[in-house]
N, C-alpha and C positions, 0 to 999 in steps of 0.2 A: 585440402584441409580434411580432418576427420571430425565428425559430431557424432557422439556417442549418446545413444537413447534409450531409457529405461522402458523397455517393450510391455512391462507387466504392470505399470503404473497407471492408474487412471479408471474412469467409470467404464470406459470405452476400450479396453486394452485387451488382447492386443491388436485386434483390428483394424481400430481406428489408428494406431499408433504405427502400424506397419504399413497402410495406405499413406499417411501423411510424410513418413519417411520416404518412400519411394518417390512420391510427386515432389518432395524437395530435393532428392539426389537428381532427377531429371530435368527439373527447372533450373537449380544452382550450380550444377555440376560438381557437387560435394560429395565426398565418402561418409556413408554413414554406416554407423555398427550398431544394430539391434541388439541389446543386452537383456538376456531373458532365457526362458524355457525354449530351447531350440527346436524340439519337436512341436510344441504348440504354435510358435511363431511359423514354423513351415505349414501346419495345417490351416492356418489364417488365410495362406495365399489363395487357396480353392475358392474361397469367398471373395476374393478380387479377381478370379478368373486366371490366375497365374499358376505354373506348374513349378517354378523355380524364382530364386531371388534374382532381380533384374542387375544389370550390371552398376556398380557403385554402393549397392548394399549388401552387408553381410552380418552374420550373426555370430555373437560371443555368449557362448552357454552360461546360463545362471539358473540353476535348480529352484532356488527358494524365492521368495515374494514377501515384501515388507507390507504388513496388513495395517489399515487405519486405525485398529485398536492396539497395535504395538507400543510400547513406551518408547519414544523419539530418543531418550538418552541411552538406551540400551540397545538399540538396533544394531549398532557396528559389531555387539558381541554376540547377541542372539540371532542375528541375521546376516552373518559373515557371507554366506552364499547366495543373498537375496541379489536381484538385478539391479537395484539401486546402490547398494555397498559395492557390489563388483565393479558397476559402472564408473563410481567415483574412485575406486582402486586404481582403475586403468587409467582416468585421467590424472589422479597423482602421479601414475608411474610414466606418464608421457604417450600412453596409447591412444590419446585423442587430445582435441584441442579445445572441447567444450562437452558439457554435459547437459542433458534436457530429462526432467522427470514430472510426469503429472500425478505422482504418487503422494504421500503424506507431506505436508509442508513441515511438520515439526521434526519428523524423521530426516527428512532432506538437509534441513538447517543443521541438526545435531551432527549427522554423518559426515557433511560437507566440511564442518567446522574440524572434526576430528581426524578424518582421512585426508583431505585435500589441504587443510589447514588455511587460516587467516594469513592476509598480507601482514607481514612483521609490522608492529605498531599500532594495528588495528585492535580495538578492544572488544568490538562487537560487529559481526556481521548484520547486514539489514535488507529486508526485502524491499524492493522499489520499482513499483509499478508504474506504468504509464497512464495518466488520467487524461481522457480526450476532454479538449478544453475548445472555447472559442476560436482561438488562433492557432490550435495544432495540438500540442499535448502538453504536459506538465508532469516531471516525476515526483512521486510523492514517497519520501524516507523518512520513516520505516512506517509499515503498514501492518504490523503485528508479531514481528519476531521478538523485539523486545519491549515488552509493556512496562518496565522500570527502567527509566534512564537516569543518566547524571549528564551534567551540561558538557563533560569530555566526550560522552557517546553522541550527543546531538551535533556538537562541533564537527566531530568525525562523520558523521552521517551527511552534514552539509558538504564536506570537502567531498566525499565519494559521490554524492550526487552531481556536484559541478564538474568533477573528472569525468563522470559518464556522460554528462550532457555535452561536454566537449569533444571529447575522443570518440564516441559512438553516434551521437546525434549531431555532431559539427557545428554546436553553438559556440561562436568565438568568445563571448563573456555572459555566460548564463547567469540570470538573475536568480538569486537563491533568497528565499523568505522563509520565517518561522511562523510555524501555525501557532495562532494565539486567539484569544476573544476580542481583542481590539488591536488596532495599528499604533498605538501610543506606547512609548518605552517602558511606562510604568505599568502595563497591563500584564496579568497572568499570575502563575503561581512563583515562588522562587526557582524553580527549576527554568521557567521560560525568562525570567528576567536576568538571571545569571547567564544562561545561554546566549541571549541578546547581546549581553556586553562582551561575552568571548567572540561571537560572529562578527561584531561590529571591530572589534580588536584584528581578527583575522583579515578582514577588509581592508583596514588601515595599513596592514603589512603586505597587501596587495597578494593573498593567497586565495582569496575568492570574492565575488561581488556581491555582498550583502546588501538587500534593500529594504531590510525592516521586517516589522511584523505582516501576516497576511490573515484576514478572517476567512472562516470556512466558506462563506458566500461568494468570496471574489475569486477562488479558486477555479472554478469553471470558467470564469472570463479570460484566462490564460494571460494575468498580468505578469506572471513570474513564471520561471523556467524549473526551479525545483523547490518543493516544500518541505521544510523538515519538522517531524514530530516523532514524539514518542510512540512506541508501537501501539499503545491503547488509543490514543487521539487519532492515530493516523487509521487504524483500522475503523474506528468510528465512522471517520469522513468518507473513507473509501466505500464502505458499505451503503452509507447513506448515498453517495452519488449514484453506485449502482442501483440501489432501489428507486430512486428519483427518475433514473433512465429507462428502466423496466416499466415504471407507472406512465411515463410520458408516450412510449412507445405502444403501450396497451390502450391509452386513451386516444391515440392518433388513429390506431387500427380501429377502434370501436367508432370514432368520429366519422371517419371515411366510408365505412360499410353500413351506414345507418341507412340510405335509401339511394334511389337511383341518381339524384342529383349529386349527392356526395361520392359517390363512386365515379361519376364523371371528372368531378373536382380533383378525385385521387389520380385518375389518369393524367390529368394535365400538369399535377404536381409529382409525377411518378420520380422523375429525376432528383428532385431535391428531397423526396421521402427515402430513395434509395441511398442517397450520399448521407443523410443524416442516421438511417439505421447503420451503415458500415463505419461511420464513426462513432457510433455505441457499441460496436461488435467488438467483444474481447478476441475473437478469433483472428481478426487482423493485426493485433498487437503481437499475440503469440504467447507471452508468459510474462512472468515477473522475474528480473534480474535480483540474484542474490548477491549484493556487493559487499565487498571484503574479503571475500574468498579468493586464494590467489591464482585461480584459474576460472573461467566462465562458467557460471551453473544459472542454468533457467529452470524456475518453476512453473510449469504449464498448469493451466487451469484443470481441476479434476474431472470435469466434464468434456475435456477436450476432443473435437473431433479430427478428421484428417487434416482439414483447413489450419485448424489452430497449430496443429504440430508442425505443419508446412511453415508458418508463419514463426515458429518458434525456432526452428532451424535457422531462418534467416537472421532472426534476433541472435541467436548464439553466434553465427559467423562474424556479425559486425562486430559483437562484443570481443571476439578471438582476435580479429583484425584490427581494433583499435587499441590493443596491448595497453590496457589501462591499468593493469596491475603494477607494473613497474612504475609507472608515473604516479601512481597512488602511493606507492611504497617511499619515494622520492620525496612527495610532498609532505607525507606524515612526518618524514625524518627531518625535514625543513620545520615543520611546525613545531615540532618537539625541541628542535635546537634554539628557536626563536624564543619559545616559552622559560626554556632553562636560562637563556642570556637575560632574559627580562627580571 
């Protein structure tokens, strides 16, 4: 398996990207292709105490870099030789099994859609992060790629999330819920009400397992496996959870470092605190899957360090092995056929 990585994307590129790629190649036995400015990538090896690239890691040269200020809609034309666009082109041409970038989210979404293309029948690709919960994790789809949605978009998001949960996470019958302001069927705007009806119909047809509406406060409890939302609402939920997690971590640190007694208590609770911090650490997940694209694309966090990149490689490998694109294509066609018959 070959994983393509945008070596120039992210706040800590290329050093952190290169370090994470080397760690992943060694740990997972996967072939890594670093796409970017070859000379710069090779120079970064010296900071890692290396003279040459180790076995399993190679470089594909790309002299340009997508900047955060670039217009996402035009990067494919204006940044044709950038590490992001070249890497996606390699993925589309079969030179790799998955692509990872910590660069601009908007540019990655646009370029992946134009270069790698969406799965046939899918109207919009969507970002699908894993949210840590009391019972493990929950997929949130969408979290910002599509601020304005239709019931059809949300129904397809639900289908994509359910298939990902099955194929990659190994969940037999993932529970899908619609983010809303209440659990009652009558709650929400016309968008939520119409989507609710479509998802219930999809459940009756056996296409997915829809369990109804879910309120934001219940998401961290892990009562469902997939939360479906428009990109605006999903992004608000995601940022709120991230902010709350940061606040709680800061409060715990302050509380346990207050005096000698609390420091002793921290030592006693060390294992639990470590487990708690690890659960909230985005670096353990790796990145956010861009679902709906015909081949696996992972959006790594902009501030990803080597550990986050290593985790993103593992995530990309799992997605590639899951082969969800073909299953998604078949399910979308089946859903379209059922809609036509009805």
